[in-house]
N, C-alpha and C positions, 0 to 999 in steps of 0.2 A: 477457386474460380467463381463459385456462387457469391462469395463475399465481395469480389471485385465487381461483378455485375451489378450487385446491389448498390455499391458505392457510386458506380457510373450512373445508374438510374436515378438515384437521389440527387446527384449533382445536376443531371439533365433537367429534372423537374424543377430544381432551384433556379436554374438559368432561365427556364421558360417563365416561371412565376415572376422572376425579377424583371425580365424583358417586358412582360405584360404590365407590370406595375409602372415601369418607367414610361412605356409607350402609350399607355392607356388605350385609346381606341384607334391607334394607327393601323392596326391589323384589320383585315377584312372580316375577322370573327366578330367584331363589334357591331353595334346597331348602326344602320345606314339609313339616311332619309334625304337623298339628294332631291331637291324640290323647290317650289316657289310658295311663298306665304305672305300674308299681310297681318299686321297687328294695327288696330285702329280704335279710336275712341270718338263717341259722339258728344261734343261739347254741350249740346242741348239737353240730353238725358243723363250724361255721365256714363252710359253703357260702354263697355270695352269688348273687343272681339278679336278672335284669331281665325283666320281662314287659310286652308292649305290644300294643295293638290300635289300628288307625287306618283311616279311609277315605282311604288313600293307598297307592299301589303300592309293595310291597317296603319296608315301614317298617323292617325289620331292617337294611337297609344304612345307615341314617342314625341311628337313635335309640339303640340298644342297644350298650353296650360294657362289657367286663369283662376282668379279668386275675386269675388265681389268686394268692392271697396278698397281693393289693393292694386291689382294690375293684371297684365297678361304677358305671356312669354311664348316665343316661337324659337325652338332649338333644333337645328337641322344640320345638313351635311353629314360629317362623321359625328353622330349625335352623342352628346353627354347628356342623358336625361336628367341628371341632377340639377342642371341649370333651371329646370321648371320649378320643382318645390323649393329648392334653395334660393332661387331668385325671388319667388313670391314671399318667402319668409323674411328675406332682407328688406324687401320693400314694405312688408307689413310692419317691420320693426322701425321704419322711418327713413330708410335710405331711398333716394330717388332712383329712377331707372339707370342713370349714368353711374352713380356710385355703386349700385348693386351689381351691375354687370362687370364693371372694371374690377370690382373686388373678386369676383369668381374667376375672371380671365387671368388675373395675376398669379393664381396658383394653379392654373391648368396648363400642363406641358403639351397638351394637344390643341392649344388655342389656334394654331395656324390652319388646322383642318375644321374648325368650327365656323358655323354661321348662326348667330343668335341675335334676336331682337327683343328688348324689354320695353314695355310701355307702362308707366305708372298712372295712378288715379288722377294726377294732375295734367295728364297729356303729354308729359315729358317722355322722350324716346331716346334710347341709345342702342345702336346696332353695330355688330362686329361681323365682318367677313374676312375670315382668315386668308392669308396669302397663298395657302395651298388648297384652297377650295377649287373644285374642278370647273373650268371654264365651260360656258360663259357664266361668271359669277359676279354678283354685285348687289348693291342695295341703294335705296334712296329714302330719306326720312325727313320729317318735319314735325311741327307741333301736331299732336294727336294721331300720327300715323307713321308707319314704316313699311316698305315692301322690299323683299329680299328673295334672291334666287340663286341657285347654283346648278351646274350641269344642265344649262339651258341650250336649246338648239342654236340661239343667236343672242346678240346683245341688245335686241329690241324689247325683251320681255320686261325688264324692270321699268324702262320709260313708259311702256304701255300701261303697266300697273299704276304708276304714279299719276298718269293722265286720267285714268279711269276713277281714281280716288277723287281727283279734283272736279271731274265732270258729273259725279253722281251724288253730290252733297244734299240734294233734296230727298233722297231716299232714306228709309230706315237703315240703321247700321247693318243689320244682317244682309239685307238686299244690296246694300252698297258694296259689302265685302264680296258677295257673289259676283257682282259686276266686275270687280277688280280681278278675280280669279279667272272669269271668262275672258277677260282682255288679255291676261297672260297667256292662256292657251291659244287664243287667236293669233298672238304675235309669234308663236313658235312652241312655247312651253318646254317642258322636259325633253331633252333629246331622245330619251328612251321611250317616251309615250306617256300613257296615263293609267292609273290603276285605282287609286284611293283618294279620299278627300275628307275634310272635317270642317265644321263650323261650330265654334263656341261663342257664346255672348254671356257676359256677367254684368251685374249691376254696378253702378257707381257708388252705391251705398253698401255698407257691410251687412251681411246676412247672418243672423244667428243660427238658423237651421241649416246645417251643411247639405241636406238633401234638396234645398232650394237654391243653392249657391248659383248654379248655372241656369240662366233664363232660357238659353237654347244650347243644346248639346247634341249635334247631329253628325253621324259618321257613316261614310260609305267605305267599307273595308276592301271590297274587290268588285270592280266593275269596268266594263269597256268604256263607259261614259260617266265617270264619277261626278262630274260637276252637274250634268243633266240630272242625275239621280239626287244629288244634294239639293238642287233647286226644287225638285218635286217634293222632297221631304220637308223643305222649308214651308212650302204652300200647305202641306198637311198640318204642320206644326201651327201655322197661323189659323187654320180652320179650327183646330182643337183649342186654341186660345179663346176663340169666340164661343166654343162649346162650354169651356170652363166659366167664362164670364156669364153665360146664360144660366148655368147651374147656380152660381153665386146670387144672380138676380132672383131665381126661384126661392132660394133660402130667405131672401129678404121680401118675398111676396110682391116683387116688382115684375109682373108678368109681361108687361109691355116691353120692358128691356130684355127680358129673357127670350121672348119670341123674335125680337129684333136680332139678338146675337145668334140664335139658332139659324135664322134665315141667312145671316152673313156666312155662317159656317158652311151651310149647304151650297151656297153659291160658289165658294172656293173648292169644295169637295162634293160635287153633286151626286157622285155614284155611291157615297157612303150611307148605307142603310141606317146605321146607328144614330147618325145626326138627324135624320128624318124621323126616326123612332121616338126620340126624346122630345122633339117638337110636338109630335102627335100626343104623347103622354101629357105634356104641359097644357095643350089645348083641351084635352079631355078633363083634366083636373080643374080647369077653369070654366066648366060648363059650356064648352064650345065643341061638344061631341060631334055635331054635324060637319065641323071643319076637320075634325080629327079622323073620322071614319075613312075617307078616301085615302088618307096617308097610310093608315093601318092596313087598308086593303092592298095597296101597292106593295108594302113591305112584306105582308104575309104571303103574297103570291110569289115574291122573289125568294123567300126563305121562311118555311113554316115554323122554324125554331123560335122566331120572334113572337109567334102566336102563343106558343107554349110559355115563353117568358112572361107575356102579358098576364096570363092566368095567375102567375106567382107574385106579381107586383103588389096586390092588395095586402098580402101577408107582411110585407116589409114597409107598408105605409106609403108606397111610392105611386099608388093609384087608388084614388078614393072616389069611387063612383057608385051610383045606385045600382041595385041588382038588375034593373031593366037595361041600364046603359052598358053594364058588363056583358049582358046577354047579346047586345047589338054587336059588340066588338068580338065576342067569342064566336058569334055566328058568321062571321066574314069568311 
C-alpha cells in the first residue's frame, strides 16, 4: 500500500510540474502586476525612462527595466520578468525594439496574458497587449514613447496618458513621465486603487560603471499615495543633484559655482540641515566666516550633533580654519 501511495504522489507531482511548465504564469501563483506604465525617450538628451503605478506591492521589482545606451522595458499584467533582462540583452546585441520583443513573444506560451513595451536607444517602440489581459486593457505608442495599461477602471486611461505625453514635451523626461502617471490616475487608474510606483531613467550613452547605470532610480513600495510620494522623492533627487554638482565644483576650487549649486539645493529642499551645513563649511573654508556663522548657529540649534561633527572635520581636511575661527564656530 505504501508503494502505491508513493507512486501516486510521484505521478501527482509530475503532473503539477508539467502543468506549470506548459502554463507558465497562467496560474495565480505567478507574479502579477496589473498596472499602467509608460516607456519614453527624450530625443534631445537621449535619456530613456520607465514610470509605473500599480495596486500591487513593490511593482518596481517586476515591471521596470533599463540599461544605459540600450533601452528600457515595462513587463506587466501576468508578468514574465525574463522579458526585462532578456529584452535588454537582445537590444544590446543589435536587435531593435520590435525584433527583440517579437522574438521573445514567439516562444512564450503565456503571451496572451502579457502586456509588454520595449523602447530602444533609437526611440523605436514595440508594445504587445495580450488578448487575455484584463479589461480595460490597451496601449498607444509612437516614436519615443508607449503608454500601456490593464485592469483599468475605464478605457479613458490610455488616451489620457498619451495626451499628457504630448502636452508636456517642455519638461525634463522624469518630470514628464510623472505627469503621464498622474494623468492616468486622474482618468480612473487601476480599478483596485493604488499602492506602489517606480521611476527609472537611464542615459542614452553606454555607461561602463554598472553602479552609475541608472541616472534616476526611485521606488515607492507601499503607500496610500504612491505618485505623490514619488513626486516628492524626485524633488529630493533633484536637490541632491545640485549638492553633488556643488561638491564637484569645490574639488575644482570653483567656489562661486559651488555656492550657487548649494543654494539651488536648499531652495528645493529647504528643511534639509545637511544641505545648509555644507554650504556653511564651504563659506568658512573660503574665508567668509561671518556669512557661515549664522548658518552654523541655526543648524547647531536644531541638532547639536552637527556641532560635534564640525569639531571632527579638520582631521579629515574638510575644514581648514585658523584656531581663532574654529573657536568662533565651536562657541556657538
